[in-house]
C-alpha positions as CSV (number, residue, x, y, z in Angstrom):
1,M,0.8,-2.9,39.1
2,S,3.9,-4.8,39.8
3,K,5.9,-6.9,36.5
4,L,4.4,-9.9,38.0
5,G,1.1,-9.2,37.9
6,K,1.6,-7.6,34.6
7,L,2.4,-10.3,33.7
8,A,-0.2,-12.4,35.2
9,A,-2.7,-9.9,33.6
10,A,-1.1,-10.8,30.0
11,L,-1.4,-14.1,30.3
12,A,-5.1,-14.6,31.0
13,M,-5.6,-12.2,28.1
14,A,-3.6,-14.1,25.7
15,T,-5.2,-17.4,26.9
16,V,-8.5,-15.8,26.5
17,M,-8.0,-14.8,22.6
18,G,-6.2,-17.5,21.6
19,A,-2.9,-15.7,21.0
20,P,0.5,-17.4,20.5
21,A,2.9,-18.3,23.5
22,F,5.4,-15.8,22.5
23,A,2.7,-13.3,22.4
24,Q,1.8,-13.1,26.2
25,D,3.7,-10.3,27.4
26,G,1.4,-7.8,26.3
27,M,3.3,-5.7,23.8
28,V,1.9,-2.5,23.5
29,V,2.3,-1.8,19.6
30,G,2.1,1.6,18.3
31,F,0.9,2.1,14.4
32,S,2.1,5.1,12.5
33,Q,-0.2,5.1,9.5
34,V,-0.3,7.2,5.8
35,G,-4.1,8.2,6.3
36,S,-7.3,7.0,4.9
37,E,-6.8,8.1,1.6
38,S,-8.3,4.9,0.2
39,G,-9.7,1.2,0.3
40,W,-7.0,-0.5,0.2
41,R,-4.9,1.9,3.6
42,A,-8.9,1.8,5.1
43,A,-8.4,-2.1,5.0
44,E,-4.7,-2.2,5.9
45,T,-5.8,-0.4,9.0
46,A,-8.6,-3.0,9.6
47,V,-6.1,-6.3,9.2
48,T,-3.4,-4.4,11.6
49,R,-6.2,-4.1,14.0
50,Q,-7.7,-7.6,13.6
51,E,-4.2,-9.2,13.2
52,A,-2.8,-7.3,17.2
53,E,-6.5,-8.2,18.6
54,K,-6.2,-11.4,17.2
55,R,-2.3,-11.9,19.4
56,G,-3.6,-9.7,22.3
57,I,-1.3,-6.7,21.2
58,D,-2.0,-3.5,22.3
59,L,-2.4,-1.1,19.6
60,K,-1.1,2.2,19.9
61,F,-3.1,3.8,16.3
62,A,-2.4,7.2,14.8
63,D,-3.9,8.3,11.2
64,A,-1.0,11.4,9.4
65,Q,-3.5,12.6,7.9
66,Q,-0.8,12.0,4.8
67,K,1.9,14.7,6.5
68,Q,5.4,13.3,7.2
69,E,5.2,15.8,10.5
70,N,2.1,14.2,12.3
71,Q,3.9,11.2,11.4
72,I,6.9,12.3,12.9
73,K,5.4,13.7,16.2
74,A,3.3,10.2,16.7
75,I,6.7,8.6,16.4
76,R,8.4,11.1,19.7
77,S,4.6,10.1,20.9
78,F,5.7,6.5,20.9
79,V,8.7,6.9,22.0
80,A,7.8,8.9,25.0
81,Q,5.1,6.6,25.7
82,G,7.8,3.3,26.5
83,V,6.3,1.8,23.5
84,D,7.7,-2.1,23.1
85,A,7.6,-1.5,19.0
86,I,6.9,0.5,16.5
87,L,5.0,0.4,12.9
88,L,5.9,2.5,10.3
89,A,3.4,2.9,7.0
90,P,5.9,6.0,6.1
91,V,4.3,9.1,4.0
92,V,7.3,9.7,1.6
93,A,10.9,7.4,1.5
94,T,13.2,10.4,2.9
95,G,13.7,12.4,6.3
96,W,12.5,9.5,8.9
97,D,16.7,8.9,10.1
98,D,16.4,11.9,13.5
99,V,13.4,10.5,14.7
100,L,14.2,6.6,14.0
101,E,17.8,7.7,15.5
102,E,15.6,8.7,18.8
103,A,13.6,5.2,18.4
104,K,16.6,3.0,18.3
105,E,18.7,5.3,21.4
106,A,15.1,4.0,23.0
107,E,16.1,0.1,22.0
108,I,12.4,0.4,20.4
109,P,12.0,-1.3,16.9
110,V,10.4,0.2,14.0
111,I,8.8,-2.3,11.2
112,L,8.3,-0.4,8.0
113,L,5.2,-1.3,6.3
114,D,4.0,-1.5,2.9
115,R,6.6,1.1,1.8
116,N,10.3,2.0,2.1
117,I,12.3,4.4,3.1
118,E,15.9,6.3,1.9
119,T,18.8,6.4,4.9
120,S,22.2,5.9,5.1
121,D,21.9,3.1,8.6
122,D,19.7,0.5,7.3
123,D,20.1,-0.9,11.3
124,L,17.4,2.0,12.0
125,Y,14.8,-0.1,11.6
126,L,14.1,-4.1,12.0
127,T,12.6,-4.6,9.3
128,A,10.7,-4.0,6.1
129,V,6.8,-5.6,4.8
130,T,6.2,-5.1,1.9
131,S,6.1,-5.4,-2.1
132,D,8.4,-5.3,-4.8
133,Q,6.8,-2.0,-6.1
134,V,8.9,-1.9,-9.4
135,H,7.7,-4.9,-10.1
136,E,4.3,-4.3,-9.8
137,G,4.6,-2.2,-12.0
138,K,6.6,-3.9,-14.4
139,V,3.2,-6.6,-14.3
140,A,1.2,-3.8,-15.4
141,G,3.3,-2.9,-17.5
142,D,3.6,-5.7,-19.5
143,Y,0.3,-6.5,-19.4
144,L,-0.8,-3.5,-21.2
145,V,1.5,-3.9,-24.0
146,G,0.6,-7.5,-24.8
147,Q,-2.8,-6.2,-25.0
148,V,-1.7,-3.4,-27.8
149,G,0.9,-5.6,-29.3
150,S,1.9,-3.6,-32.4
151,K,-0.7,-1.3,-32.0
152,P,0.4,2.6,-31.5
153,C,-1.0,3.7,-27.8
154,N,-0.4,6.7,-26.0
155,V,-0.6,6.2,-22.2
156,V,-1.3,8.3,-19.6
157,E,0.0,8.0,-16.2
158,L,-2.0,8.5,-12.6
159,Q,0.7,8.8,-10.1
160,G,0.6,8.2,-6.3
161,T,2.2,10.9,-3.7
162,T,5.1,12.8,-4.9
163,G,7.7,11.7,-3.0
164,S,6.5,8.7,-1.9
165,S,8.1,5.4,-2.2
166,P,5.2,3.1,-3.9
167,A,4.8,6.6,-6.9
168,I,8.4,6.4,-7.4
169,A,8.9,2.3,-7.8
170,R,5.7,1.5,-10.0
171,K,6.6,4.4,-12.4
172,K,9.8,2.7,-12.9
173,G,8.8,-0.7,-13.3
174,F,6.1,0.4,-15.8
175,E,8.9,2.9,-17.8
176,E,10.5,-0.7,-17.9
177,A,8.2,-2.9,-19.4
178,I,7.4,-0.4,-21.8
179,A,11.0,0.5,-23.0
180,G,11.7,-0.7,-26.4
181,H,8.0,-1.2,-27.3
182,D,8.8,2.4,-29.5
183,N,4.5,2.3,-30.3
184,V,3.6,2.7,-26.2
185,K,4.3,6.2,-25.3
186,L,3.8,7.9,-22.2
187,T,2.5,11.1,-22.3
188,R,1.4,12.5,-20.0
189,S,2.1,11.9,-15.8
190,Q,0.8,13.7,-13.2
191,T,0.6,13.1,-9.8
192,G,-3.4,12.3,-8.0
193,D,-2.4,11.7,-4.3
194,F,-3.5,8.2,-4.1
195,T,-7.1,9.3,-3.7
196,R,-11.0,9.2,-5.9
197,T,-11.5,12.7,-6.0
198,K,-7.9,13.5,-7.2
199,G,-7.8,10.8,-9.6
200,K,-10.9,11.9,-11.8
201,E,-10.0,15.9,-11.3
202,V,-6.1,14.8,-13.0
203,M,-8.0,12.5,-15.7
204,E,-10.4,15.3,-16.7
205,S,-7.3,17.5,-17.5
206,F,-5.7,14.5,-19.2
207,I,-8.9,13.6,-21.6
208,K,-9.3,17.9,-21.9
209,A,-5.2,18.2,-23.2
210,E,-5.7,14.5,-26.0
211,N,-8.5,15.9,-27.9
212,G,-11.2,15.2,-26.1
213,G,-9.7,11.6,-25.0
214,K,-9.9,10.3,-28.5
215,D,-5.7,10.4,-28.3
216,I,-5.4,8.7,-25.1
217,C,-5.3,4.3,-25.1
218,A,-4.5,3.5,-22.0
219,V,-4.5,5.0,-18.0
220,Y,-2.3,3.6,-16.0
221,A,-2.6,4.6,-12.5
222,H,-0.2,3.8,-9.1
223,N,-3.6,2.4,-7.3
224,D,-7.3,1.5,-7.6
225,D,-8.5,4.3,-5.6
226,M,-7.3,6.8,-8.5
227,A,-8.5,4.5,-11.6
228,V,-12.2,4.5,-10.0
229,G,-11.9,8.0,-10.4
230,A,-10.4,8.2,-13.8
231,I,-13.3,5.7,-14.6
232,Q,-15.6,8.6,-13.3
233,A,-14.0,11.3,-15.6
234,I,-13.7,8.6,-18.4
235,K,-17.5,8.3,-18.8
236,E,-18.4,12.0,-18.1
237,A,-16.6,12.8,-21.7
238,G,-18.5,10.1,-23.0
239,L,-16.5,7.7,-23.4
240,K,-16.0,3.7,-22.7
241,P,-13.5,3.2,-20.0
242,G,-11.8,-0.2,-20.6
243,S,-12.9,-0.8,-24.1
244,D,-12.2,3.0,-25.7
245,I,-9.4,3.8,-22.6
246,M,-8.1,0.7,-20.9
247,V,-7.7,0.9,-17.3
248,V,-4.7,-1.0,-15.6
249,S,-4.2,-0.3,-11.2
250,I,-2.3,-1.6,-8.9
251,D,-4.2,-2.9,-4.9
252,A,-6.6,-5.2,-5.8
253,V,-9.5,-3.6,-4.2
254,P,-13.5,-4.5,-4.4
255,D,-14.4,-1.6,-6.1
256,I,-11.9,-2.4,-9.0
257,F,-13.1,-5.9,-8.7
258,A,-16.6,-4.4,-9.7
259,A,-15.5,-2.0,-11.8
260,M,-14.0,-4.6,-14.3
261,A,-16.9,-7.1,-14.0
262,A,-18.8,-4.1,-15.5
263,G,-16.4,-4.0,-18.4
264,E,-14.8,-0.5,-17.0
265,A,-11.4,-1.7,-16.0
266,N,-9.6,-4.6,-17.5
267,A,-6.5,-4.9,-14.8
268,T,-5.2,-5.1,-11.4
269,V,-2.0,-5.9,-9.6
270,E,-2.9,-7.3,-5.6
271,L,-1.1,-5.8,-3.3
272,T,-2.1,-7.6,0.4
273,P,-3.2,-5.4,2.9
274,N,-2.9,-8.0,5.9
275,M,1.5,-6.8,6.0
276,A,0.7,-6.4,9.6
277,G,0.9,-10.8,10.0
278,P,4.2,-11.3,8.8
279,A,5.5,-7.9,10.8
280,F,3.9,-9.2,14.1
281,D,5.3,-12.7,13.2
282,A,8.8,-11.3,13.0
283,L,8.4,-9.2,16.2
284,E,7.4,-11.7,18.2
285,A,10.7,-14.0,17.7
286,Y,12.5,-11.1,17.8
287,K,11.2,-9.9,21.5
288,K,11.0,-13.6,22.4
289,D,14.7,-14.5,21.2
290,G,16.1,-11.6,19.7
291,T,15.5,-13.8,16.0
292,E,17.0,-11.2,13.6
293,P,14.3,-11.2,10.5
294,K,14.7,-10.6,7.2
295,K,16.1,-7.3,6.2
296,W,12.9,-7.4,3.5
297,I,10.1,-9.6,4.0
298,Q,8.4,-9.3,1.1
299,T,4.7,-10.0,-0.4
300,E,3.4,-11.7,-3.2
301,S,1.9,-9.5,-6.4
302,K,-0.5,-11.0,-8.7
303,L,-2.0,-9.5,-11.9
304,Y,-6.5,-10.2,-12.0
305,T,-7.9,-9.1,-15.6
306,Q,-11.9,-9.9,-16.6
307,A,-11.5,-12.7,-17.2
308,D,-10.5,-13.7,-13.7
309,D,-14.3,-14.3,-12.2
310,P,-14.2,-10.3,-11.5
311,K,-17.5,-10.6,-9.1
312,A,-16.6,-14.2,-7.3
313,V,-13.1,-12.4,-6.2
314,M,-14.5,-9.3,-4.9
315,E,-16.6,-11.5,-2.7
316,S,-13.5,-13.2,-1.4
317,K,-11.7,-9.9,-0.3
318,K,-14.7,-8.5,1.4
319,G,-12.7,-10.7,5.3
320,L,-9.6,-8.6,4.5
321,G,-11.1,-5.6,5.9
322,Y,-12.3,-3.6,3.1
């Protein structure tokens, strides 16, 4: 098909789908996703697909199954296909320079979604659309400190995937929040890989190591899915999650609101799954007239507790890809 024919087809598609005028070039965008390890991740994928369809963007999706080598292969495949842009939700923070240099040489802009990377050259990516993950951890820690007051509180931590930016940042923020509060101590910390199954498994080991769970005041999980797994482990140990052991986590997926409504979780910090909307806005402006976006497009982080009508909040999130 000639360039003129392609443009006519793209215009027709954009008109039918109601896409913004500047998306009418029929962009092809590759999306390298971490995997489907959690409810939040599945929601992010669903919202990204929805946003692409709404804008008339042809989205090429690749599930990395939580392996960096799969993401590197996917990015190289996208480069070989000559896509217009690449969305990358990176499994881990390091090891991206070589493959992103290949994308840069091919003049294909890369946008990071929900996670950051460590690189010596920030020009290897166009922008990063993320929350302030250190702030998320701090919000969770501040909440817990406020709830326990001056009472002694031993906390166990379920970390995200080792080496991932959320795991690093959410741990840092939480530790900053409890620093200076000698009554709140982080006694055990281990990765649960952001999964419900591993979260339950690790929490079971924590309970065994901490006097059958009686010496645990609270569990802090880097995501809600691990928290839900921990809740299952707490119940199976004959304890009451939410009261015998407080449960604080991050993401704000429907299942954690169900747990809060049942009194089995205490708080969650919201991470919106709609990273693609701001990412596509930035990409379309860049493609249209070369407008350089901010290097970091920050999304909001909000604390929800049992006082926030969890059932109503859970219902409101059903349209977000959950």
